[in-house]
C-alpha positions as CSV (number, residue, x, y, z in Angstrom):
1,M,257.1,186.2,191.4
2,T,255.6,187.1,194.8
3,T,257.7,185.7,197.7
4,P,256.0,185.2,201.1
5,H,257.8,186.9,203.9
6,T,255.6,186.0,206.9
7,T,257.1,183.7,209.5
8,T,254.5,183.8,212.2
9,P,252.9,180.3,212.8
10,T,249.2,180.0,212.0
11,P,246.7,179.8,214.8
12,L,244.9,176.8,213.1
13,A,247.5,174.1,213.9
14,P,246.9,173.6,217.7
15,L,243.2,173.1,217.4
16,F,243.5,171.0,214.2
17,H,245.7,168.5,216.0
18,T,243.6,168.6,219.2
19,L,240.6,167.6,217.1
20,A,242.5,164.9,215.4
21,D,243.7,163.5,218.7
22,N,240.2,163.5,220.0
23,I,238.8,161.6,217.0
24,E,241.7,159.1,217.1
25,R,240.6,158.0,220.5
26,V,237.8,156.1,218.7
27,V,239.0,155.8,215.1
28,K,242.2,153.9,215.6
29,G,245.1,153.8,213.2
30,K,243.6,156.2,210.7
31,R,245.5,159.5,211.4
32,D,245.9,160.4,207.7
33,T,242.2,159.9,207.0
34,I,241.2,161.9,210.0
35,E,243.5,164.8,209.0
36,L,242.0,164.7,205.5
37,A,238.5,165.0,207.0
38,L,239.6,167.9,209.1
39,T,241.3,169.6,206.2
40,C,238.0,169.4,204.3
41,L,236.2,171.0,207.3
42,F,238.6,173.9,207.6
43,A,238.5,174.4,203.8
44,E,234.7,174.8,204.0
45,G,234.2,171.8,201.8
46,H,232.0,168.8,201.8
47,L,233.2,165.2,202.3
48,L,232.3,162.0,200.6
49,I,233.4,158.8,202.4
50,E,233.2,155.8,200.2
51,D,234.2,152.3,201.4
52,V,233.0,148.8,202.1
53,P,230.6,148.2,205.0
54,G,232.1,148.1,208.5
55,T,235.2,150.1,208.0
56,G,234.1,153.1,210.2
57,K,232.7,155.6,207.7
58,T,229.8,156.7,209.9
59,T,231.9,156.4,213.0
60,L,234.5,158.9,211.6
61,A,231.7,161.3,210.7
62,R,230.0,161.0,214.1
63,C,233.4,161.5,215.9
64,L,234.1,164.6,214.0
65,A,230.7,166.0,214.9
66,A,231.0,165.0,218.5
67,S,234.4,166.8,218.8
68,I,232.8,170.2,217.9
69,E,230.2,172.0,220.0
70,A,227.8,172.6,217.1
71,D,224.5,171.6,215.7
72,F,224.6,168.1,214.2
73,A,222.0,166.2,212.2
74,R,222.1,162.7,210.8
75,V,219.9,161.6,207.9
76,Q,219.6,157.9,206.9
77,F,219.0,158.0,203.1
78,T,216.4,155.6,201.9
79,P,214.5,155.3,198.6
80,D,211.3,156.8,200.1
81,L,213.1,159.9,201.5
82,L,211.6,163.2,200.1
83,P,213.4,166.4,199.3
84,S,211.4,168.2,202.0
85,D,212.6,165.6,204.5
86,I,216.0,167.2,203.9
87,T,215.4,170.9,203.4
88,G,212.2,171.5,205.4
89,V,208.6,172.3,204.7
90,T,206.2,175.2,204.8
91,V,203.1,174.6,206.9
92,Y,199.9,176.6,207.4
93,R,199.1,177.6,211.0
94,Q,195.3,177.7,211.3
95,N,195.4,179.6,214.6
96,T,197.4,182.5,213.2
97,G,196.4,182.3,209.6
98,T,200.0,182.4,208.5
99,F,202.5,180.1,206.8
100,E,205.6,179.0,208.8
101,F,208.8,177.3,207.4
102,L,209.9,174.3,209.5
103,P,213.6,173.8,208.8
104,G,214.9,170.3,208.0
105,P,218.0,168.6,209.2
106,V,220.1,170.4,206.6
107,F,220.0,173.5,208.9
108,A,222.9,172.2,211.1
109,N,226.6,172.9,211.2
110,I,227.5,169.3,210.3
111,V,225.1,167.1,208.4
112,L,225.7,163.4,208.1
113,G,224.0,161.8,205.1
114,D,224.3,158.1,205.6
115,E,224.3,155.9,202.4
116,I,223.5,158.9,200.1
117,N,223.3,156.6,197.1
118,R,220.2,154.9,198.4
119,A,218.0,158.0,198.0
120,S,216.3,159.0,194.8
121,P,218.1,161.4,192.4
122,K,215.5,164.1,193.3
123,T,216.3,163.9,197.0
124,Q,220.1,163.7,196.3
125,S,219.7,166.9,194.2
126,A,217.9,168.7,197.0
127,L,220.9,168.1,199.4
128,L,223.5,168.8,196.7
129,E,221.8,172.1,195.8
130,V,222.1,173.3,199.4
131,M,225.7,172.2,199.5
132,E,226.4,174.4,196.5
133,E,224.2,177.4,197.4
134,G,224.5,177.4,201.2
135,R,220.8,178.2,201.5
136,V,217.3,176.9,201.0
137,T,214.6,178.8,199.1
138,A,211.0,177.9,200.0
139,D,208.0,179.8,198.7
140,G,210.2,182.7,197.5
141,T,211.9,183.1,200.9
142,T,215.6,182.4,201.3
143,H,216.8,180.6,204.4
144,P,220.6,180.5,204.8
145,V,222.2,177.5,206.5
146,P,224.5,178.1,209.5
147,R,228.3,178.6,209.2
148,P,230.4,176.5,209.4
149,F,228.4,174.2,207.2
150,M,229.7,170.8,206.2
151,V,228.0,167.7,204.7
152,I,229.6,164.4,205.3
153,A,228.0,161.8,203.0
154,T,228.8,158.1,203.0
155,Q,228.2,155.4,200.4
156,N,229.2,151.8,200.1
157,S,231.2,150.7,197.1
158,V,229.7,147.2,197.1
159,D,226.1,146.0,197.1
160,M,225.0,148.6,194.6
161,G,221.7,146.9,193.7
162,G,218.7,149.3,194.1
163,T,221.0,152.3,194.6
164,Y,221.3,155.6,192.6
165,P,225.0,156.4,192.2
166,L,225.8,160.1,192.2
167,P,226.4,161.5,188.7
168,E,229.8,162.9,188.1
169,A,228.5,166.5,188.0
170,Q,227.1,166.0,191.5
171,L,230.3,164.3,192.8
172,D,232.0,167.6,191.9
173,R,230.1,169.3,194.8
174,F,232.3,167.3,197.2
175,L,235.6,168.9,197.9
176,M,237.1,165.5,198.8
177,R,236.3,161.8,198.4
178,I,238.2,159.6,200.8
179,T,238.2,156.0,201.9
180,V,238.7,154.7,205.4
181,G,240.1,151.2,204.6
182,Y,240.7,148.3,206.9
183,P,242.8,149.0,210.0
184,D,246.2,147.4,210.4
185,H,246.5,144.4,212.8
186,S,247.4,146.4,215.9
187,S,244.7,149.0,215.3
188,E,242.1,146.3,214.8
189,V,243.2,144.6,218.0
190,A,242.7,147.9,219.8
191,V,239.3,148.3,218.3
192,I,238.0,144.9,219.4
193,K,239.6,145.3,222.9
194,G,237.7,148.6,223.3
195,A,234.4,147.3,221.9
196,G,231.6,147.9,224.4
197,T,233.6,150.3,226.5
198,D,233.7,154.1,226.5
199,T,235.5,154.4,223.1
200,T,232.5,155.4,221.1
201,P,231.5,158.6,219.4
202,E,229.1,159.3,222.2
203,S,231.9,159.2,224.8
204,L,233.8,162.1,223.1
205,S,233.6,165.6,224.6
206,P,233.7,168.6,222.3
207,V,237.1,170.3,222.1
208,A,236.1,173.2,219.8
209,T,233.1,175.4,219.1
210,A,231.5,176.3,215.9
211,R,232.6,179.9,216.4
212,E,236.3,178.8,216.8
213,I,236.0,176.7,213.6
214,A,234.6,179.6,211.7
215,E,237.3,182.0,212.8
216,L,240.1,179.5,211.9
217,I,238.5,178.9,208.5
218,A,239.0,182.6,207.8
219,S,242.6,182.5,209.1
220,A,243.5,179.6,206.6
221,T,242.7,181.9,203.7
222,E,245.7,184.1,204.7
223,I,248.2,181.3,203.9
224,Q,250.5,182.6,201.2
225,V,251.1,180.9,197.9
226,A,254.0,181.7,195.6
227,D,253.2,182.5,192.0
228,A,255.2,179.5,190.9
229,L,253.1,177.2,193.1
230,Y,249.9,178.7,191.6
231,D,251.3,177.8,188.2
232,Y,252.2,174.3,189.3
233,L,248.8,173.7,190.8
234,V,246.9,174.8,187.7
235,R,249.2,172.7,185.4
236,V,248.5,169.6,187.6
237,V,244.7,170.2,187.2
238,A,245.0,171.0,183.4
239,A,247.0,167.8,182.8
240,T,244.0,165.8,183.8
241,R,242.2,167.1,180.8
242,T,244.7,165.9,178.2
243,L,245.5,162.3,179.1
244,P,244.1,159.7,176.7
245,D,242.5,157.7,179.5
246,V,240.4,160.7,180.6
247,R,237.1,161.6,178.9
248,L,236.5,164.7,181.0
249,G,239.1,166.2,183.3
250,A,238.9,168.4,186.4
251,S,237.3,171.8,186.0
252,P,238.5,175.1,187.4
253,R,236.2,174.3,190.4
254,G,238.7,171.6,191.1
255,S,241.6,174.1,190.9
256,V,239.9,176.3,193.5
257,A,239.0,173.3,195.7
258,L,242.6,172.1,195.6
259,L,244.0,175.6,196.5
260,R,241.6,175.8,199.5
261,A,242.7,172.4,200.8
262,V,246.4,173.2,200.2
263,R,246.2,176.3,202.3
264,V,244.6,174.4,205.2
265,R,247.2,171.7,205.1
266,A,250.0,174.3,205.3
267,A,248.2,176.0,208.2
268,S,247.7,172.7,210.0
269,Q,251.5,172.2,209.9
270,S,252.1,175.7,211.4
271,R,253.4,177.1,208.1
272,P,252.4,180.5,206.8
273,Y,253.0,179.5,203.2
274,A,252.2,176.4,201.0
275,F,254.7,173.9,199.6
276,P,254.5,171.7,196.4
277,E,254.2,168.7,198.8
278,D,250.8,170.1,199.9
279,V,249.6,169.9,196.3
280,K,250.9,166.4,195.8
281,A,249.4,165.1,199.1
282,L,245.9,166.5,198.3
283,A,245.6,166.1,194.5
284,G,244.2,162.6,194.8
285,P,241.5,163.2,197.4
286,V,240.4,166.5,195.8
287,L,240.7,165.7,192.1
288,A,240.3,161.9,191.5
289,H,236.5,161.8,191.9
290,R,236.1,164.7,189.4
291,L,237.5,162.8,186.5
292,I,235.4,160.8,184.0
293,L,237.5,158.1,182.4
294,T,237.1,156.6,179.0
295,P,235.2,153.2,178.8
296,E,238.5,151.6,177.6
297,A,240.4,152.8,180.6
298,E,237.7,151.6,183.0
299,L,237.8,148.1,181.3
300,R,241.5,148.0,182.0
301,G,240.9,148.8,185.6
302,V,242.3,152.3,185.6
303,T,241.1,154.6,188.4
304,G,241.0,158.3,189.0
305,M,243.8,157.9,191.5
306,D,245.9,156.1,188.9
307,V,245.5,159.1,186.6
308,I,246.5,161.6,189.4
309,D,249.6,159.5,190.2
310,E,250.5,159.7,186.5
311,V,250.0,163.5,186.4
312,L,252.1,164.1,189.5
313,A,254.9,162.0,188.1
314,T,255.0,163.9,184.8
315,V,254.1,167.5,185.5
316,P,257.4,169.4,186.0
317,L,257.9,171.4,189.2
318,D,259.5,174.8,189.2
319,S,262.0,175.1,192.0
320,R,260.6,178.6,192.8
321,A,257.4,176.9,193.9
322,R,259.1,176.2,197.3
323,V,259.9,179.4,199.2
């Protein structure tokens, strides 16, 4: 077993909490949700926010973008949206006799895809391909997207008529899927008292730059993980593949995604090494949407989060996983 010896606090934590405080000025009473979104950002992942209308999905995404001095693009997904509306298009310039690539909104540091399930599968695939590859290829020329690069997609979990739900294989491109949920009573009172005042995404000032985010993303990869914790993490993911309620469990991509998120959570708490609690806290948001349940389980109302809770309750933990 490799035991971490580093004791120096990580540089990510101060900016992480400054960003969270800034976003919480507008998104009231949702600190845990905000920190999950920031964990996804620093893990270089993409975020899917799924909830009922009016709970602040788009507001959360816009506040995150407003808190960072970086390029931001918002795309409202509709059935008539074309792939080129996302990625860009090559045009012919008559005056020069040459072709020129005009980049689409995906060439931003943070891209908000509102109601992604309302676009056609072809357009969804164009965005999801860029999310996976980090570049757009047009007419044989490759155009890389900027770094950091994060897609925040929203979709409603109700009123699904006329929509195109993301297939499970495409859901796997998102590092996390989270919900915002209704605020508690005091938070909702604060929301309506601030309605129409300066507590809007537009009122937020940037507290970080894209360059700072990129540098701290690199620092998070230095968080140390004990061999026993690697073993525990993989056993948690592997357990999702053996339960009777699961038709298809999380893939090794899920293991890698969970490890990246675990490292960021440890760094955000000024720890130079990861704990089993990091795995337990992030297993649901990172793994639940990667599971395909059996029809019988779905009829009984079983969810991916239920499966993850069962896995965490049954997979044994080696005491050496905590250092």
